[in-house]
C-alpha positions, -999 to +999 in steps of 0.1 A: -119-072+214-141-049+235-152-015+223-130+002+249-099-018+237-108-010+201-111+027+209-078+026+228-060+009+200-073+034+175-063+063+197-028+049+200-026+044+162-037+080+155-014+094+182+016+075+166+007+087+131+005+124+142+038+122+162+057+106+133+041+131+108+052+160+129+087+145+133+091+136+096+064+154+075+082+146+042+085+109+051+051+102+064+026+106+035-006+110+056-016+127+088-040+099+098-041+061+093-064+047+066-100+046+076-118+012+081-140+019+050-110+026+028-090-003+042-120-027+035-123-013-001-086-020-008-088-054+008-118-064-013-099-059-045-065-071-032-073-106-020-077-126-052-062-159-041-050-172-007-018-185-024-006-151-036+017-129-017+004-094-011+029-066-005+020-032+010+046-005+006+044+024+030+023+002+054+020+028+082+004+012+113-012-017+096-048-006+091-049-021+056-029-051+066-055-060+092-083-055+067-065-079+043-063-106+069-100-101+078-108-105+041-092-139+040-055-134+032-033-157+053-012-135+075+019-154+065+013-143+029+014-106+038+045-085+036+046-049+047+073-024+039+077+007+062+106+031+066+096+045+101+109+023+129+082+031+154+055+023+128+074-009+119+073-019+156+035-014+156+032-035+125+051-064+141+029-062+172-004-061+153+005-087+126+032-109+141+029-137+115+032-113+086+066-101+073+076-066+083+104-050+063+121-018+075+133+000+044+126+025+016+093+016+001+100+037-030+128+012-040+110-021-041+140-039-057+161-031-026+136-044+000+115-072-016+134-106-012+143-123-045+127-155-033+093-138-035+097-126-071+071-142-093+048-150-064+034-115-056-001-110-070-008-075-056+012-046-045-007-019-024+006+016-022-004+048-005+028+066-014+025+101-029+036+088-063+021+118-082+046+140-064+076+120-076+096+131-107+087+109-137+121+091-136+114+080-100+078+070-109+092+049-138+117+032-115+091+024-089+067+009-114+094-011-132+107-026-099+072-034-087+061-052-118+094-071-122+088-086-088+052-096-094+037-126-110+022-123-145-012-106-142+000-087-111-018-055-101-007-023-083-035-009-061-029+028-053-051+047-029-052+084-032-074+115-027-072+121-064-104+114-085-081+111-116-053+086-120-026+093-095+001+082-120+008+092-156-002+056-165+000+058-203+036+071-202+044+043-178+029+016-199+000+009-176-038+006-178-057+024-151-091+017-136-108+034-107-123+007-084-143+029-060-142+055-033-145+055+005-148+085+027-118+090+050-132+117+073-140+149+054-123+138+021-129+109-002-103+082-008-101+066-042-087+032-050-070+027-084-059-004-101-029-003-125-019-032-147+007-036-174-002-031-210+014-053-237+033-024-252+043+007-232+032+041-246+055+068-236+035+096-252+029+126-229 
C-alpha cells in the first residue's frame, strides 16, 4: 500500500472514531484508535500459537486486529466483537476473513459462540473495566475465562500504570508487559491469568 493510501486509510479511521465518540461518548471508550506501537506490543504478546483463536472485545476499527495478522495470526483465527455498527462495517472491510460479531463486548457469554469455547487462547480488551462496578467486572472476567482454553490470558491495554482491574479480588494474577506511547500519553499492556484459588480480599 502506498504512503498516500496509508495516510488516507488512517485519516478515515480517525474520522470515524471521532464521529462515533461524539455520537456515543459512553459507548466508545477512546477518542482515537490504538497507535501502531501499542497495537504491535499487544500483538507480540497475544500471538502464542497459530492454532489458537484470539478474541478482541471492543475491537474499534481494527488497528490491533491488523497487527495480530501481521504478527502471524491466521486471519480466520481472529474474532472481533464490536457494538458500534459503523465500526463493525470497517472491521469487516479491513479483515474480511476474520469473524466480526456485532454485540455487547462486556457480556462475552452472549456473543462468543459456544463452538469456540475451549479453543480461545487470548482475549484482548481495551474496555474501561476499571470504571465498571465490581459485580460487572466479576461477570466479565468469569465469562471470559469460562470461554478460554486452560492457560488462557486476558490482555488489557490501558493508560493506567497500575493494574486496571482489582485482580486479587477477581482471583487473577497480573503482570505489566510493557508500555507504548499513544500520542501524548503512554499505553500500558497488562496480562491477567487465573490463580488456582481466588482471593476475594479487598
